[in-house]
C-alpha positions as CSV (number, residue, x, y, z in Angstrom):
1,M,86.5,125.9,128.8
2,H,85.3,128.6,126.4
3,L,86.8,128.9,122.9
4,S,86.5,131.8,120.5
5,L,84.8,131.0,117.2
6,N,88.1,131.1,115.3
7,A,89.7,128.7,117.8
8,A,86.7,126.3,117.6
9,E,86.8,126.4,113.9
10,R,90.5,125.6,113.9
11,L,89.9,122.6,116.1
12,L,87.1,121.3,113.9
13,V,89.4,121.6,110.8
14,E,92.2,119.8,112.6
15,A,89.8,117.1,113.7
16,F,88.5,116.7,110.2
17,D,92.0,116.6,108.8
18,M,92.9,113.8,111.3
19,Q,89.8,111.9,110.3
20,L,90.8,112.2,106.6
21,Q,94.2,110.9,107.5
22,C,92.7,107.8,109.0
23,N,90.1,107.2,106.3
24,L,91.4,108.2,102.9
25,L,93.2,105.0,101.9
26,P,93.1,103.0,98.6
27,Q,89.9,101.0,98.6
28,N,88.9,97.8,96.8
29,D,86.9,99.8,94.2
30,G,85.4,96.8,92.4
31,R,87.4,93.9,91.0
32,C,90.3,95.1,88.8
33,G,90.7,92.6,86.0
34,W,94.3,93.6,85.4
35,Y,95.2,92.7,88.9
36,D,92.9,89.8,89.6
37,T,93.9,87.8,86.5
38,L,97.6,87.8,87.6
39,P,99.0,85.0,89.8
40,Q,99.0,85.6,93.5
41,P,102.0,87.7,94.5
42,P,104.5,86.5,97.2
43,A,103.7,87.5,100.8
44,A,103.9,91.2,101.5
45,T,106.5,92.8,103.9
46,P,104.6,95.4,106.0
47,L,106.4,98.0,108.1
48,R,106.6,96.7,111.6
49,G,108.3,98.4,114.5
50,K,110.8,101.2,114.0
51,A,112.8,101.7,110.9
52,E,115.1,104.3,109.5
53,A,116.1,105.3,105.9
54,D,118.0,108.0,104.1
55,W,115.0,108.4,101.7
56,V,111.3,107.4,101.9
57,V,109.1,107.3,98.9
58,L,105.4,107.4,99.8
59,G,103.3,105.6,97.2
60,A,104.3,102.6,95.0
61,G,102.6,103.5,91.8
62,L,104.5,104.4,88.6
63,A,105.9,107.6,90.0
64,G,107.0,106.0,93.3
65,L,108.5,103.0,91.6
66,A,110.4,105.2,89.2
67,A,111.6,107.6,92.0
68,A,112.8,104.8,94.3
69,R,114.6,103.0,91.4
70,R,116.3,106.2,90.2
71,L,117.4,107.2,93.7
72,A,118.9,103.8,94.1
73,E,120.7,104.0,90.8
74,L,122.2,107.4,91.7
75,Q,122.9,106.6,95.3
76,P,123.6,102.9,95.6
77,R,124.9,103.1,99.2
78,K,121.9,105.0,100.5
79,R,118.9,103.3,102.3
80,I,115.7,103.9,100.4
81,A,112.3,102.9,101.7
82,L,109.3,102.6,99.4
83,I,106.0,102.4,101.2
84,D,102.4,101.8,100.1
85,A,99.0,101.2,101.8
86,R,98.2,98.2,99.5
87,R,100.1,95.8,97.2
88,V,102.1,97.0,94.3
89,G,99.8,97.1,91.2
90,F,96.6,97.2,93.2
91,G,96.1,100.9,93.2
92,A,95.4,103.5,90.4
93,A,98.7,102.7,88.5
94,G,97.4,99.2,87.9
95,R,93.8,100.2,87.1
96,N,94.3,102.3,83.9
97,S,93.8,101.2,80.3
98,G,97.5,100.4,79.8
99,F,98.4,103.0,77.2
100,M,101.9,104.6,77.4
101,I,101.1,107.6,75.3
102,D,103.9,109.5,73.6
103,L,101.8,112.3,72.1
104,P,99.9,115.2,73.7
105,H,96.9,113.9,75.7
106,D,95.2,116.9,77.3
107,L,91.9,115.5,78.7
108,A,90.5,119.1,79.0
109,S,91.1,119.7,75.3
110,H,88.5,119.0,72.7
111,S,91.1,117.1,70.6
112,Y,94.0,116.4,73.0
113,T,96.4,118.9,71.5
114,G,97.0,122.5,72.6
115,A,99.7,125.2,72.5
116,R,102.6,124.1,70.3
117,E,105.5,124.6,72.8
118,T,103.5,122.9,75.6
119,D,102.8,119.9,73.3
120,L,106.4,119.6,72.3
121,R,107.5,119.5,75.9
122,Q,104.9,116.9,76.7
123,I,106.1,114.8,73.8
124,R,109.7,114.9,75.0
125,L,108.7,114.0,78.5
126,N,106.4,111.2,77.4
127,R,109.0,109.7,75.1
128,G,111.6,110.0,77.8
129,A,109.4,107.9,80.0
130,I,109.0,105.2,77.3
131,V,112.7,105.0,76.7
132,Y,113.4,104.7,80.4
133,M,110.7,102.1,80.9
134,R,111.6,100.1,77.8
135,D,115.2,99.7,79.2
136,I,113.9,98.5,82.6
137,V,111.4,96.0,81.0
138,Q,113.9,94.5,78.7
139,R,116.8,94.5,81.1
140,C,114.8,93.0,84.0
141,G,112.7,90.7,81.8
142,I,109.4,92.1,83.1
143,Q,106.4,90.1,81.6
144,C,103.8,92.8,81.1
145,D,102.6,92.2,77.5
146,W,104.7,95.1,76.3
147,Q,103.6,96.0,72.7
148,E,105.1,98.8,70.6
149,K,102.3,98.9,68.1
150,G,100.9,102.5,68.5
151,K,97.3,103.4,69.1
152,L,94.1,104.1,67.2
153,H,91.8,107.1,67.5
154,G,88.2,106.3,66.6
155,A,85.3,108.7,65.7
156,V,81.6,108.0,65.2
157,E,79.5,111.1,65.0
158,P,80.2,114.3,63.0
159,H,81.5,116.1,66.1
160,G,83.9,113.2,66.8
161,I,85.1,113.4,63.2
162,R,85.7,117.1,63.6
163,A,87.7,116.4,66.8
164,L,89.7,113.8,64.9
165,T,90.4,116.3,62.1
166,S,91.5,118.8,64.7
167,F,93.8,116.3,66.2
168,A,95.3,115.4,62.8
169,K,95.9,119.1,62.2
170,G,97.6,119.4,65.5
171,L,99.9,116.4,64.8
172,S,100.7,117.9,61.3
173,A,101.7,121.2,63.0
174,L,104.0,119.2,65.3
175,D,105.4,117.2,62.4
176,E,104.2,114.0,63.9
177,P,103.3,111.0,61.7
178,Y,99.8,109.5,61.6
179,H,97.8,107.4,59.2
180,E,94.2,108.2,58.4
181,L,91.7,105.4,58.3
182,D,88.3,105.2,56.7
183,R,85.3,103.1,57.9
184,Q,86.5,100.0,56.1
185,A,90.1,100.3,57.4
186,M,88.8,100.7,60.9
187,K,86.7,97.5,60.5
188,R,89.6,95.6,59.2
189,I,91.5,96.4,62.3
190,T,88.8,96.3,65.0
191,G,86.3,93.9,63.4
192,T,83.4,96.4,64.0
193,D,81.9,98.9,61.6
194,F,80.9,101.1,64.5
195,Y,83.6,103.7,63.7
196,S,83.1,106.1,60.8
197,A,86.8,107.2,60.7
198,G,90.0,106.9,62.6
199,L,93.7,107.5,62.6
200,R,96.7,105.5,63.8
201,T,99.7,107.0,65.5
202,P,102.8,104.7,65.8
203,G,104.5,105.7,69.0
204,A,102.3,104.5,71.9
205,V,103.1,101.4,73.8
206,L,100.4,99.0,75.2
207,V,101.0,97.2,78.4
208,Q,99.2,95.2,81.1
209,P,99.5,97.9,83.8
210,A,99.2,95.8,86.9
211,A,101.8,93.3,85.6
212,L,104.1,96.2,84.8
213,C,103.8,97.6,88.3
214,R,104.3,94.3,89.9
215,G,107.3,93.6,87.7
216,L,108.9,96.9,88.6
217,G,108.3,96.2,92.3
218,A,109.9,92.8,92.1
219,T,113.0,94.0,90.4
220,L,113.9,97.1,92.5
221,P,117.6,97.6,93.3
222,A,118.9,95.9,96.4
223,N,119.1,99.1,98.5
224,V,115.4,99.7,98.2
225,Q,113.2,98.2,100.9
226,L,109.6,97.9,99.8
227,Y,106.9,98.0,102.5
228,E,103.4,96.9,101.3
229,D,100.1,96.8,103.2
230,S,101.4,99.7,105.3
231,P,98.9,102.6,105.3
232,V,100.5,105.8,106.5
233,R,98.2,107.4,109.1
234,D,100.2,110.5,110.0
235,I,103.3,112.4,108.8
236,T,105.5,114.7,110.9
237,I,107.6,117.0,108.8
238,G,111.0,117.7,110.3
239,A,114.6,116.5,110.6
240,P,114.0,113.6,110.2
241,H,110.5,113.2,108.7
242,T,108.4,110.6,110.6
243,L,105.7,108.4,109.0
244,I,103.3,106.5,111.3
245,T,101.6,103.3,110.2
246,D,99.3,100.9,112.0
247,Q,102.2,98.7,113.0
248,G,105.3,100.8,112.8
249,Q,107.2,104.0,112.5
250,L,109.6,105.1,109.7
251,K,112.0,108.0,110.0
252,A,113.9,109.3,106.9
253,T,116.0,112.4,106.2
254,K,114.2,113.1,102.9
255,M,110.9,112.2,101.4
256,I,109.3,112.0,98.0
257,L,105.5,112.1,97.7
258,A,104.1,109.8,95.0
259,N,100.7,109.1,96.5
260,N,98.8,111.3,94.1
261,A,95.2,112.0,95.1
262,Y,95.9,110.7,98.7
263,A,98.5,113.4,99.3
264,A,96.0,116.2,99.8
265,Q,94.6,114.6,103.0
266,F,97.9,115.5,104.8
267,S,97.3,119.2,105.2
268,Q,100.8,119.8,106.5
269,L,102.2,119.1,103.1
270,G,100.5,122.1,101.5
271,L,98.7,120.3,98.6
272,K,95.2,120.4,100.0
273,G,92.8,122.4,97.8
274,R,95.0,122.2,94.7
275,I,94.6,118.6,93.4
276,L,91.4,116.7,92.6
277,P,90.5,113.0,92.7
278,V,88.6,112.3,89.5
279,Y,87.6,108.6,89.0
280,T,87.4,106.7,85.8
281,Y,86.2,103.1,85.3
282,G,87.1,100.0,83.4
283,S,85.5,96.6,82.7
284,L,87.1,93.5,81.3
285,T,85.2,90.7,79.5
286,R,85.6,87.0,79.9
287,P,87.9,85.6,77.2
288,L,86.2,85.3,73.8
289,T,85.7,81.7,72.5
290,P,87.4,80.8,69.2
291,H,84.0,81.0,67.5
292,E,83.5,84.5,68.9
293,Q,86.9,85.6,67.8
294,D,86.1,84.4,64.3
295,A,82.8,86.3,64.4
296,L,84.6,89.5,65.4
297,G,87.5,89.3,63.0
298,G,90.0,92.1,62.9
299,E,93.4,92.1,64.4
300,E,94.2,90.0,67.4
301,S,95.1,93.0,69.6
302,W,94.8,96.7,69.5
303,G,94.1,99.8,71.6
304,L,91.7,102.6,70.7
305,I,91.3,106.1,72.2
306,P,88.1,108.0,71.5
307,S,88.3,111.1,69.4
308,D,86.3,112.8,72.1
309,P,88.3,112.6,75.4
310,M,85.1,111.8,77.3
311,G,84.2,108.9,75.0
312,T,85.0,105.2,75.3
313,T,88.5,103.7,75.3
314,V,88.6,100.1,74.0
315,R,91.4,97.5,74.0
316,R,91.3,94.0,72.5
317,L,93.9,91.8,74.2
318,S,95.8,88.9,72.8
319,N,94.4,86.7,75.5
320,G,90.9,87.1,74.0
321,R,89.5,89.6,76.4
322,I,88.1,93.1,75.6
323,C,88.5,96.1,77.9
324,I,86.0,99.0,78.0
325,R,86.9,102.3,79.7
326,N,84.5,105.2,80.2
327,S,82.7,107.4,82.7
328,F,84.3,110.1,84.9
329,T,83.1,111.1,88.4
330,Y,84.4,113.4,91.1
331,N,84.9,111.4,94.3
332,P,86.4,113.5,97.1
333,S,86.2,110.4,99.3
334,V,88.7,108.7,96.9
335,S,86.4,105.6,96.7
336,A,83.6,104.3,94.5
337,S,80.4,102.9,96.0
338,A,78.9,99.5,94.9
339,N,75.9,101.3,93.4
340,R,78.2,103.5,91.4
341,L,80.2,100.5,90.1
342,Q,76.9,98.8,89.1
343,R,75.8,101.8,87.2
344,V,79.1,102.0,85.4
345,R,79.0,98.3,84.6
346,T,75.7,98.9,82.9
347,S,77.1,101.8,81.0
348,H,80.1,99.6,79.9
349,C,77.8,96.9,78.7
350,R,75.8,99.4,76.6
351,S,79.1,100.7,75.1
352,F,80.2,97.2,74.4
353,E,76.9,96.2,72.7
354,K,77.0,99.2,70.4
355,R,80.4,98.3,69.2
356,F,80.2,94.6,69.1
357,P,76.7,93.4,68.2
358,M,78.2,90.2,66.8
359,L,79.1,89.2,70.4
360,P,75.7,89.2,72.1
361,K,76.5,86.9,75.0
362,V,79.9,88.2,76.2
363,D,79.6,89.4,79.8
364,M,81.8,91.8,81.8
365,E,83.8,89.6,84.2
366,Y,85.4,92.5,86.0
367,T,84.5,96.1,86.7
368,W,86.6,98.6,88.7
369,G,87.3,102.2,89.4
370,G,90.5,104.1,89.8
371,A,91.5,107.6,90.8
372,L,93.1,110.1,88.5
373,C,94.9,112.9,90.2
374,V,94.3,116.1,88.3
375,S,94.4,119.9,88.8
376,R,92.0,122.4,87.3
377,N,94.7,124.1,85.1
378,G,96.6,120.9,84.3
379,G,99.5,122.0,86.5
380,T,101.6,119.8,88.7
381,P,103.2,120.6,92.1
382,F,106.6,119.2,91.0
383,G,109.6,120.1,93.1
384,E,110.5,120.7,96.7
385,I,107.3,121.7,98.5
386,K,108.7,121.6,102.1
387,P,112.3,121.4,103.3
388,G,113.4,117.9,102.4
389,V,110.0,117.0,100.9
390,F,109.7,116.6,97.1
391,S,106.5,116.2,95.2
392,A,105.9,113.8,92.3
393,V,102.1,113.8,92.4
394,C,99.4,114.8,89.9
395,Q,99.7,113.2,86.5
396,N,96.6,114.7,85.0
397,G,95.4,111.6,83.3
398,L,98.7,110.4,81.8
399,G,99.7,108.0,84.7
400,L,101.9,105.5,82.9
401,T,104.2,107.9,81.0
402,R,103.8,111.0,83.2
403,G,104.1,109.1,86.4
404,T,107.2,107.3,85.2
405,I,109.0,110.4,84.0
406,T,107.9,112.5,87.0
407,G,109.2,109.9,89.4
408,K,112.5,109.6,87.6
409,L,113.0,113.4,87.3
410,I,112.0,114.2,90.9
411,A,114.8,111.9,92.1
412,E,117.3,113.7,89.7
413,Y,116.0,117.1,90.8
414,A,116.4,116.2,94.5
415,L,120.0,115.1,93.9
416,G,121.0,118.0,91.6
417,V,121.2,116.1,88.3
418,E,120.4,118.5,85.5
419,S,119.0,117.6,82.1
420,E,116.9,119.0,79.3
421,L,114.0,116.8,80.3
422,L,114.2,118.2,83.8
423,N,114.1,121.7,82.4
424,D,110.9,120.7,80.5
425,M,109.3,119.4,83.7
426,L,110.2,122.6,85.6
427,Q,108.3,124.6,83.0
428,Q,105.0,122.9,83.8
429,P,102.6,125.3,85.6
430,K,101.8,124.9,89.3
431,P,98.3,123.8,90.2
432,I,95.9,126.7,90.9
433,A,93.8,126.8,94.1
434,N,90.4,125.2,94.0
435,P,87.2,127.0,95.1
436,P,85.7,125.8,98.4
437,E,83.1,123.1,98.7
438,P,80.3,122.8,97.8
439,L,81.1,125.1,94.9
440,L,84.0,122.9,93.8
441,G,81.9,119.7,93.7
442,L,79.1,121.4,91.9
443,G,81.4,122.8,89.3
444,V,83.4,119.6,88.7
445,R,80.4,117.4,88.5
446,S,78.4,119.7,86.2
447,T,81.4,120.0,83.9
448,L,81.9,116.2,83.7
449,A,78.2,115.7,83.1
450,W,78.1,118.3,80.4
451,K,81.1,116.9,78.6
452,E,79.8,113.3,78.8
453,W,76.5,114.5,77.3
454,Q,78.3,116.2,74.5
455,A,80.2,113.0,73.8
456,G,76.9,111.5,72.7
457,I,77.3,108.1,70.9
458,E,81.1,108.4,71.2
459,L,80.4,107.2,74.8
């Protein structure tokens, strides 16, 4: 049989897409300290055999958990299936630094803030997420170290101080409160004199992200069936939609996508070439001894965001551990190699040593990676992307708050529930198309490397 060049190319593309559908699944990218320090969860319920539902939500991160819960609240008699390739809390939603940020947090910006109207919309959406999540955590008694104590921004070098000043000006223009901190004030809080200046904003919430996700999964409404350890290998869009896993088949009238960076592998969904998997990495120390905690001083727990978005995030936890987060890489395979994780761990150790020279023998017990889902213009494919298929993917680095509110609002959008927050969400731009590989990879990697170099000692 002879094929024309175009026909052969189409078959190659289809074969490559099918290979991606089999291979791009959440990996065990290192040992995630948030997840591994929790007790073992109860046994999973994988999808086995044939099942049907009125709704299926693909992906049990923050967006998927919020979408399934909100659908169940609005339609208590409907059957809702929530399906994930791994355990709840294992994926990217349980691998971040645990900041529910209420203020603008544009990672592509030099100082997080941007256009005034865009920032105001983001604040409303972020705070809507915190209000919704606070109610769930309190009502369901979820133990996730929920702390409403705000966040620090720390600066070291002159360019970091300039970014901090720019952020403060942006907050003033938005009429948002903040408290400026000099070197001595930063040391009183953090115990280290590494930071030249800082500021404190009151509205952020700190959580243990994997514990939050697991608590949300364990307290879902009765009409939600959670299927874990059930990787979806193929999707057929139709009436009904059909999802194929290793051991089963699920049919549902309507579907919500909440699988972020993994959504692009299913070319039939139309998201391929518009979203990007950018990895960031975290490490968690062993618990500090009482002597080490005395040597450090400062407050028992706090969370610090770098003034330069490419710098190092630090959290001191009330259990005596310290979390370090830095490094960004473009990983189209949506996985991180052992060599990459080892290099990141070395980088985290250097960042720790610079900040905490009084703790010379504190090792990193856990190091892990996790995928952010971003677009080149900060846009999101929110809405109905195919008949009966709704997208809640692409949180652009604000997974805890943006994932929560996107999941809640996509359920309301799909059911025709109107609100001011939904109007804010609908005003977000759509993701622009990416250039083809290898240009895309060259561009993203060079941009990340340049920005990290510019971060200097802030890293």
